[in-house]
ZATORDO-916219 format. One line per 10 residues: number of its first residue (from 1); their letters; for each residue x, y, z of N, C-alpha, C, O, CB. Coordinates in pm, 1 decimal, padded with zeros to 6 digits, always signed. Glycine has a CB too. Example, Ala and Ser with C-alpha at 12.3 -4.5 7.8 and 13.67 -1.06 7.14 Angstrom:
2
1 = as = +01319.0:-00569.0:+00780.0:+01230.0:-00450.0:+00780.0:+01320.0:-00330.0:+00780.0:+01423.6:-00331.9:+00846.5:+01130.8:-00447.3:+00904.6 | +01285.0:-00225.0:+00708.0:+01367.0:-00106.0:+00714.0:+01290.0:+00003.0:+00787.0:+01340.9:+00113.8:+00803.9:+01408.4:-00059.8:+00572.5 $
% end
This chain:
104
1 = marrtanhrg = -01237.7:+05466.2:-00630.5:-01214.0:+05377.2:-00483.2:-01117.2:+05263.0:-00515.6:-01072.2:+05194.6:-00423.7:-01367.6:+05300.8:-00416.4 | -01078.3:+05236.5:-00664.0:-00976.8:+05146.3:-00659.1:-00935.1:+05196.4:-00774.9:-01000.0:+05267.6:-00851.4:-01001.0:+04998.3:-00645.3 | -00776.9:+05141.3:-00792.1:-00654.3:+05188.0:-00918.6:-00630.0:+05059.4:-00960.8:-00651.2:+04962.2:-00888.3:-00491.6:+05271.8:-00869.1 | -00577.3:+05050.0:-01097.7:-00490.9:+04964.4:-01178.5:-00354.6:+04999.1:-01131.5:-00298.6:+05108.5:-01138.5:-00508.3:+04984.8:-01335.4 | -00305.6:+04873.8:-01076.4:-00149.5:+04894.1:-01066.2:-00083.7:+04762.9:-01163.5:-00128.5:+04648.3:-01160.9:-00092.9:+04884.0:-00880.7 | +00027.7:+04807.3:-01244.9:+00093.3:+04717.3:-01292.5:+00201.2:+04640.4:-01256.6:+00285.2:+04708.8:-01198.3:+00112.5:+04751.5:-01366.0 | +00235.3:+04512.2:-01269.6:+00356.2:+04443.7:-01215.7:+00390.5:+04374.2:-01322.8:+00329.3:+04387.9:-01428.7:+00341.7:+04356.1:-01091.9 | +00494.4:+04289.4:-01308.5:+00545.0:+04182.7:-01406.1:+00452.6:+04112.0:-01470.4:+00444.4:+04107.4:-01593.1:+00624.0:+04088.7:-01348.5 | +00381.3:+04055.8:-01394.9:+00250.6:+03975.0:-01421.1:+00132.8:+04015.2:-01517.2:+00085.4:+03940.9:-01603.1:+00188.6:+03962.6:-01297.9 | +00092.4:+04144.3:-01489.8:-00025.9:+04199.7:-01537.3:-00068.6:+04297.1:-01437.9:-00011.4:+04332.8:-01334.9:-00129.1:+04098.2:-01564.6 $
11 = smfeatergi = -00190.9:+04336.9:-01492.8:-00251.3:+04437.7:-01405.6:-00328.2:+04393.4:-01257.3:-00386.2:+04284.8:-01255.7:-00353.5:+04505.8:-01496.9 | -00328.1:+04463.9:-01154.5:-00378.0:+04423.0:-01035.9:-00470.1:+04569.4:-01030.5:-00484.6:+04660.4:-01112.2:-00254.1:+04382.6:-00906.8 | -00527.3:+04543.1:-00884.7:-00618.3:+04639.7:-00847.6:-00573.1:+04663.1:-00689.3:-00513.2:+04576.2:-00626.1:-00778.5:+04588.2:-00874.2 | -00608.3:+04786.2:-00636.6:-00566.6:+04814.5:-00518.1:-00677.8:+04917.5:-00490.8:-00748.4:+04967.5:-00578.4:-00416.0:+04858.3:-00508.9 | -00685.4:+04944.5:-00353.6:-00777.3:+05028.5:-00314.3:-00692.7:+05153.7:-00268.9:-00586.6:+05159.7:-00206.7:-00868.8:+04964.8:-00207.9 | -00786.5:+05265.7:-00327.9:-00749.8:+05417.7:-00307.8:-00781.6:+05427.3:-00147.9:-00846.0:+05353.3:-00073.4:-00852.5:+05536.8:-00413.1 | -00707.2:+05553.8:-00124.7:-00735.6:+05624.2:+00021.6:-00902.6:+05630.5:+00031.7:-00962.3:+05590.1:+00131.5:-00660.2:+05801.5:+00031.9 | -00952.5:+05672.4:-00055.5:-01105.7:+05700.4:-00093.3:-01169.8:+05586.4:-00053.1:-01252.0:+05589.4:+00038.5:-01139.4:+05727.9:-00248.7 | -01137.4:+05473.5:-00119.4:-01183.2:+05350.3:-00100.9:-01179.1:+05297.1:+00012.2:-01278.8:+05233.1:+00045.6:-01136.0:+05278.6:-00168.6 | -01067.6:+05305.8:+00104.1:-01045.8:+05249.1:+00221.5:-01157.1:+05316.0:+00323.9:-01240.9:+05261.5:+00395.8:-00893.7:+05269.8:+00261.1 $
21 = vmcyyfgcan = -01128.9:+05439.4:+00305.2:-01231.1:+05529.7:+00368.1:-01377.4:+05493.2:+00368.6:-01435.6:+05484.8:+00476.7:-01223.7:+05654.0:+00304.9 | -01441.7:+05470.6:+00253.5:-01582.5:+05424.1:+00223.0:-01576.2:+05309.9:+00301.1:-01643.2:+05306.3:+00404.3:-01624.5:+05396.5:+00068.0 | -01499.5:+05206.2:+00265.8:-01505.0:+05079.7:+00332.0:-01533.4:+05062.3:+00479.3:-01606.6:+04977.9:+00531.0:-01390.8:+05023.5:+00310.3 | -01453.7:+05169.2:+00545.1:-01442.8:+05197.6:+00683.7:-01573.3:+05250.7:+00708.9:-01620.0:+05207.2:+00814.2:-01327.5:+05292.1:+00723.8 | -01650.9:+05333.4:+00644.9:-01800.7:+05394.9:+00674.7:-01886.1:+05285.6:+00618.4:-01999.9:+05328.8:+00636.7:-01838.4:+05553.0:+00596.1 | -01896.5:+05169.5:+00560.8:-01982.7:+05105.2:+00530.2:-01950.3:+04970.5:+00599.9:-02041.0:+04887.3:+00601.9:-01999.0:+05112.2:+00395.4 | -01804.4:+04932.6:+00670.4:-01798.8:+04840.1:+00756.6:-01777.6:+04714.4:+00644.1:-01813.4:+04603.1:+00682.4:-01930.8:+04841.3:+00859.1 | -01737.7:+04723.2:+00547.2:-01712.3:+04606.8:+00433.5:-01598.3:+04542.7:+00474.7:-01586.5:+04434.0:+00418.2:-01689.2:+04656.9:+00278.7 | -01488.5:+04574.3:+00569.9:-01384.8:+04501.8:+00603.7:-01355.1:+04544.4:+00767.7:-01391.7:+04643.7:+00830.5:-01264.2:+04530.8:+00495.9 | -01275.9:+04430.4:+00808.0:-01245.0:+04460.8:+00954.3:-01178.3:+04621.1:+00976.6:-01084.2:+04667.4:+00912.2:-01130.8:+04338.5:+01008.4 $
31 = wellidklaa = -01226.8:+04664.7:+01045.8:-01199.7:+04828.7:+01093.4:-01034.5:+04829.0:+01115.6:-00964.7:+04908.1:+01052.2:-01294.9:+04879.4:+01266.3 | -00986.5:+04749.6:+01195.3:-00863.8:+04719.7:+01240.7:-00740.8:+04750.8:+01118.2:-00649.9:+04833.2:+01108.0:-00873.7:+04565.7:+01289.0 | -00781.4:+04661.6:+01051.5:-00715.7:+04647.4:+00944.4:-00730.1:+04784.2:+00827.8:-00635.1:+04847.1:+00781.2:-00765.6:+04511.8:+00895.4 | -00835.6:+04800.3:+00807.0:-00827.5:+04957.2:+00749.0:-00780.0:+05088.8:+00817.9:-00752.5:+05184.8:+00745.9:-00956.0:+04994.4:+00716.0 | -00768.9:+05098.4:+00951.6:-00706.7:+05182.7:+00995.3:-00569.5:+05196.5:+01020.1:-00505.6:+05300.4:+01036.4:-00754.3:+05197.1:+01069.3 | -00521.0:+05049.0:+01021.3:-00367.9:+05032.2:+01004.6:-00314.0:+05055.0:+00879.1:-00192.1:+05058.2:+00861.8:-00324.6:+04903.5:+01037.4 | -00416.1:+05075.4:+00765.7:-00341.7:+05080.1:+00638.5:-00340.1:+05231.5:+00621.6:-00251.1:+05278.8:+00551.1:-00412.0:+04994.8:+00509.8 | -00424.1:+05308.1:+00675.6:-00435.9:+05443.9:+00672.9:-00342.9:+05507.6:+00765.2:-00297.6:+05614.1:+00723.3:-00567.0:+05481.7:+00699.5 | -00300.8:+05467.9:+00885.8:-00239.0:+05510.8:+01004.6:-00093.2:+05478.8:+00954.8:-00004.9:+05550.6:+01001.7:-00292.5:+05433.6:+01147.0 | -00054.8:+05376.5:+00862.1:+00073.1:+05358.7:+00840.9:+00136.3:+05457.2:+00733.2:+00254.7:+05486.2:+00716.0:+00088.2:+05222.8:+00807.0 $
41 = ryrfpglvlr = +00012.1:+05503.9:+00659.6:+00043.6:+05611.2:+00528.1:+00062.5:+05720.9:+00583.2:+00133.7:+05788.3:+00508.8:-00067.2:+05637.4:+00415.2 | +00031.5:+05785.6:+00691.9:+00045.5:+05906.2:+00790.2:+00141.4:+05909.8:+00886.9:+00186.8:+06012.5:+00937.3:-00064.3:+05925.8:+00860.8 | +00179.5:+05771.2:+00919.0:+00259.9:+05771.5:+01031.2:+00212.1:+05851.2:+01171.0:+00271.4:+05942.5:+01228.3:+00383.4:+05825.4:+00981.9 | +00099.3:+05794.0:+01202.9:+00045.4:+05832.0:+01333.0:-00053.4:+05736.1:+01369.0:-00104.3:+05659.5:+01287.2:-00012.4:+05968.9:+01335.4 | -00084.7:+05739.8:+01505.4:-00171.3:+05635.8:+01542.6:-00297.2:+05612.4:+01516.2:-00379.1:+05699.5:+01487.1:-00173.6:+05630.0:+01642.2 | -00322.5:+05475.4:+01526.5:-00462.4:+05429.1:+01427.9:-00565.2:+05473.8:+01544.8:-00671.8:+05508.3:+01493.8:-00480.5:+05224.2:+01372.8 | -00565.7:+05482.2:+01664.3:-00669.9:+05523.0:+01764.6:-00697.0:+05684.8:+01719.0:-00814.6:+05720.6:+01712.4:-00609.0:+05502.3:+01938.1 | -00624.4:+05751.2:+01697.5:-00635.9:+05908.2:+01653.5:-00720.5:+05915.7:+01507.2:-00802.7:+06000.0:+01471.4:-00464.7:+05981.3:+01630.8 | -00673.7:+05805.3:+01441.0:-00725.8:+05819.9:+01310.0:-00903.7:+05780.8:+01329.3:-00997.1:+05846.7:+01283.6:-00631.1:+05707.7:+01198.3 | -00909.9:+05677.1:+01396.0:-01029.2:+05624.7:+01415.1:-01146.4:+05712.5:+01495.7:-01267.2:+05718.5:+01472.7:-00999.2:+05504.6:+01479.2 $
51 = afldayfdhf = -01069.3:+05775.8:+01594.6:-01136.1:+05870.6:+01665.0:-01183.6:+05960.9:+01575.9:-01305.8:+05966.9:+01562.0:-01062.1:+05929.9:+01762.0 | -01098.2:+06048.3:+01498.4:-01138.4:+06142.8:+01409.1:-01255.7:+06076.7:+01304.7:-01371.1:+06119.4:+01301.2:-01006.0:+06195.7:+01334.9 | -01215.0:+05985.8:+01236.0:-01321.4:+05913.9:+01142.5:-01471.4:+05916.2:+01196.9:-01567.4:+05956.4:+01131.2:-01279.2:+05756.4:+01124.2 | -01476.4:+05868.8:+01322.3:-01594.6:+05819.9:+01383.0:-01665.2:+05949.1:+01414.9:-01787.4:+05958.4:+01403.2:-01568.8:+05725.3:+01509.4 | -01577.9:+06063.9:+01461.1:-01652.6:+06198.9:+01459.4:-01664.9:+06265.1:+01354.3:-01759.9:+06342.5:+01342.8:-01606.4:+06285.5:+01534.6 | -01589.3:+06252.6:+01272.9:-01592.1:+06310.0:+01122.8:-01743.4:+06275.6:+01068.2:-01819.4:+06369.1:+01042.9:-01463.6:+06229.8:+01015.9 | -01781.6:+06151.5:+01052.3:-01888.9:+06091.6:+01000.0:-01998.5:+06099.6:+01094.2:-02101.6:+06054.5:+01044.3:-01860.2:+05960.9:+00962.7 | -02014.2:+06145.3:+01224.7:-02117.1:+06153.6:+01326.9:-02145.0:+06290.3:+01288.5:-02259.2:+06312.5:+01248.3:-02077.2:+06124.0:+01486.3 | -02049.8:+06401.0:+01293.8:-02079.0:+06534.2:+01267.7:-02146.3:+06544.5:+01119.4:-02254.1:+06602.3:+01105.9:-01945.7:+06619.2:+01282.5 | -02091.3:+06497.4:+01030.5:-02133.0:+06538.3:+00911.8:-02236.3:+06457.1:+00837.6:-02287.8:+06480.8:+00728.3:-02027.0:+06551.9:+00840.2 $
61 = kndavvddip = -02257.1:+06347.6:+00927.5:-02378.8:+06255.8:+00849.6:-02360.7:+06257.8:+00694.2:-02264.9:+06215.0:+00629.9:-02541.7:+06320.9:+00881.2 | -02466.7:+06313.2:+00652.2:-02471.8:+06295.9:+00469.0:-02421.6:+06379.5:+00388.5:-02422.2:+06368.1:+00265.9:-02599.2:+06296.8:+00405.8 | -02357.7:+06502.2:+00474.8:-02272.0:+06611.9:+00407.1:-02132.3:+06572.4:+00431.1:-02062.8:+06670.7:+00456.8:-02298.7:+06762.7:+00464.6 | -02058.9:+06444.1:+00431.1:-01950.1:+06435.1:+00467.7:-01868.8:+06428.0:+00316.9:-01920.6:+06372.0:+00220.3:-01941.7:+06320.9:+00570.3 | -01755.1:+06482.8:+00311.7:-01666.5:+06469.4:+00202.8:-01563.6:+06333.2:+00220.6:-01473.6:+06320.4:+00303.5:-01584.1:+06610.0:+00193.7 | -01600.7:+06249.6:+00130.2:-01480.2:+06154.3:+00173.7:-01385.2:+06155.7:+00052.4:-01421.7:+06123.9:-00060.8:-01530.1:+05990.4:+00210.2 | -01253.3:+06197.3:+00086.6:-01128.2:+06176.4:+00032.2:-01024.8:+06146.2:+00083.6:-01026.3:+06057.3:+00168.6:-01097.2:+06251.0:-00017.0 | -00912.9:+06205.2:+00051.1:-00769.7:+06162.7:+00106.0:-00811.5:+06223.4:+00253.0:-00912.9:+06292.7:+00262.3:-00610.0:+06241.8:+00017.5 | -00727.9:+06194.1:+00369.8:-00756.4:+06202.0:+00545.6:-00710.1:+06363.8:+00536.3:-00775.6:+06440.1:+00607.3:-00631.3:+06073.0:+00679.6 | -00622.7:+06411.2:+00469.8:-00599.5:+06574.5:+00483.1:-00699.4:+06650.4:+00420.2:-00745.9:+06753.2:+00469.4:-00466.6:+06625.5:+00419.2 $
71 = vmafyaayrg = -00734.8:+06600.4:+00308.7:-00868.5:+06669.2:+00252.6:-01003.0:+06688.9:+00338.9:-01074.7:+06788.3:+00350.9:-00912.8:+06586.5:+00135.4 | -01014.0:+06542.2:+00402.6:-01106.4:+06543.7:+00499.9:-01100.9:+06627.9:+00619.4:-01197.9:+06693.2:+00657.9:-01115.0:+06431.5:+00535.9 | -00969.9:+06626.1:+00686.6:-00940.6:+06706.8:+00787.2:-00944.9:+06866.2:+00765.2:-00962.4:+06930.4:+00868.7:-00817.8:+06665.1:+00826.9 | -00931.1:+06942.7:+00641.3:-00904.9:+07065.7:+00602.7:-01087.1:+07092.8:+00614.7:-01131.5:+07194.5:+00667.9:-00806.1:+07081.8:+00439.6 | -01162.2:+07002.4:+00565.7:-01289.8:+07027.3:+00537.9:-01353.3:+07050.6:+00688.1:-01423.5:+07146.2:+00721.2:-01353.5:+06906.9:+00449.0 | -01309.7:+06934.6:+00775.2:-01358.0:+06935.4:+00881.7:-01308.3:+07087.5:+00984.8:-01384.2:+07146.5:+01061.6:-01318.4:+06793.7:+00929.5 | -01193.5:+07115.5:+00963.1:-01143.9:+07231.4:+01016.9:-01217.8:+07347.0:+00964.9:-01265.0:+07428.0:+01044.7:-01004.5:+07242.7:+00992.3 | -01234.8:+07365.0:+00814.1:-01318.2:+07461.8:+00784.7:-01458.2:+07490.9:+00803.6:-01506.1:+07604.2:+00808.3:-01305.4:+07467.9:+00693.0 | -01532.0:+07363.0:+00816.0:-01667.9:+07368.7:+00886.9:-01670.4:+07381.0:+01032.5:-01776.3:+07362.0:+01092.3:-01743.5:+07251.2:+00858.1 | -01561.1:+07411.6:+01095.8:-01573.1:+07415.0:+01261.8:-01538.5:+07325.2:+01324.7:-01514.7:+07353.9:+01442.1:-01686.8:+07427.4:+01316.5 $
81 = meipqelasv = -01521.0:+07199.0:+01290.0:-01493.5:+07046.7:+01367.0:-01355.1:+07089.8:+01427.1:-01275.4:+07156.0:+01360.7:-01480.1:+06884.5:+01248.6 | -01329.8:+07048.6:+01557.6:-01202.8:+07030.7:+01598.6:-01146.3:+06884.0:+01553.3:-01201.7:+06774.3:+01545.7:-01201.0:+07052.9:+01749.2 | -01029.8:+06922.3:+01529.9:-00912.8:+06772.7:+01463.2:-00793.8:+06799.2:+01547.6:-00725.9:+06899.7:+01569.0:-00847.4:+06777.2:+01257.8 | -00789.4:+06625.1:+01605.5:-00681.5:+06644.4:+01676.0:-00553.1:+06683.2:+01652.8:-00540.9:+06725.6:+01537.9:-00671.1:+06567.0:+01718.6 | -00453.0:+06685.6:+01716.1:-00333.8:+06764.0:+01719.5:-00233.2:+06709.1:+01627.2:-00155.6:+06771.1:+01554.5:-00279.4:+06772.1:+01855.6 | -00250.9:+06554.2:+01645.6:-00163.5:+06456.1:+01556.1:-00200.5:+06490.5:+01417.6:-00117.0:+06516.7:+01331.0:-00191.1:+06292.0:+01583.8 | -00322.5:+06489.7:+01400.1:-00372.6:+06482.9:+01248.5:-00350.6:+06618.9:+01199.6:-00321.4:+06631.3:+01080.6:-00535.0:+06439.3:+01227.8 | -00362.3:+06746.3:+01290.1:-00322.6:+06885.9:+01208.4:-00180.3:+06889.3:+01192.7:-00139.3:+06972.1:+01111.4:-00365.8:+07027.4:+01285.4 | -00086.3:+06810.7:+01258.2:+00044.2:+06806.4:+01205.3:+00088.7:+06738.3:+01073.2:+00191.9:+06769.6:+01013.8:+00112.1:+06754.0:+01297.3 | -00015.1:+06623.8:+01024.5:-00004.8:+06573.7:+00892.9:-00093.5:+06659.7:+00802.5:-00055.6:+06663.1:+00685.4:-00043.3:+06425.4:+00887.7 $
91 = varylpktaq = -00182.7:+06716.5:+00826.5:-00239.4:+06819.7:+00740.0:-00124.9:+06940.4:+00689.0:-00108.1:+06980.5:+00573.9:-00363.7:+06887.5:+00827.2 | -00053.6:+06983.3:+00812.5:+00033.8:+07080.0:+00818.0:+00164.9:+07050.2:+00699.1:+00241.3:+07134.3:+00651.9:+00078.6:+07086.4:+00974.4 | +00161.0:+06935.2:+00677.3:+00286.6:+06879.4:+00594.7:+00229.9:+06906.6:+00440.4:+00312.7:+06906.1:+00349.3:+00325.4:+06692.7:+00629.8 | +00096.5:+06929.1:+00411.9:+00044.8:+06947.3:+00256.6:+00039.1:+07120.4:+00266.8:-00002.3:+07155.4:+00156.3:-00139.3:+06855.8:+00214.4 | +00053.7:+07196.7:+00319.4:+00060.3:+07357.3:+00314.9:+00165.7:+07372.9:+00265.3:+00256.9:+07290.9:+00276.5:+00053.0:+07441.0:+00437.4 | +00174.1:+07481.8:+00200.3:+00324.5:+07568.9:+00154.5:+00383.5:+07615.9:+00288.8:+00327.2:+07644.0:+00394.7:+00297.3:+07726.4:+00044.4 | +00504.5:+07616.2:+00255.8:+00574.0:+07709.0:+00376.9:+00529.5:+07854.4:+00398.0:+00501.6:+07919.1:+00297.0:+00728.7:+07723.0:+00351.4 | +00521.3:+07904.2:+00501.1:+00487.0:+08028.6:+00530.2:+00541.4:+08121.9:+00467.7:+00476.9:+08217.6:+00425.0:+00499.2:+08052.1:+00638.7 | +00689.9:+08106.1:+00450.2:+00801.6:+08213.0:+00356.2:+00758.9:+08213.7:+00246.2:+00774.8:+08322.8:+00191.5:+00956.4:+08178.3:+00335.2 | +00699.5:+08123.3:+00173.3:+00633.9:+08106.3:+00024.6:+00522.8:+08197.8:+00011.7:+00506.1:+08269.0:-00087.3:+00576.0:+07955.8:-00006.8 $
101 = wasg = +00449.8:+08195.4:+00109.1:+00306.5:+08244.5:+00102.9:+00374.3:+08425.0:+00126.4:+00331.7:+08512.4:+00050.9:+00175.2:+08157.8:+00256.8 | +00461.4:+08454.1:+00217.7:+00494.5:+08589.1:+00224.1:+00575.4:+08633.7:+00088.1:+00576.6:+08752.0:+00054.0:+00578.3:+08612.4:+00356.3 | +00625.5:+08558.3:+00032.0:+00701.7:+08621.3:-00081.7:+00622.6:+08611.9:-00227.6:+00671.5:+08663.4:-00328.1:+00847.4:+08545.0:-00092.2 | +00484.9:+08535.3:-00229.5:+00397.6:+08510.6:-00295.8:+00346.5:+08654.2:-00366.3:+00251.1:+08654.2:-00444.1:+00310.0:+08435.1:-00215.0 $
% end
């Protein structure tokens, strides 16, 4: 949930994406700050991300896979949960090109 990063003064720690999502789930920091961090990473509206996370955690309760947002979206789609179009386009960036599949 945290990783060590090096800088010129020594080691520092930063929250991983999984750590940010867990913090959102447990309410250990201001939700706006957490959503802003995640939305900036994927460059789409924070309200869409917040709606997805709220629906995701409500839908899956104790079966929720908590990982990077694209992994969670894949899991949600696999399990039949509708995901927002904006999030689907982010997830699509992580899929191989169709032409690569056809040539495989």
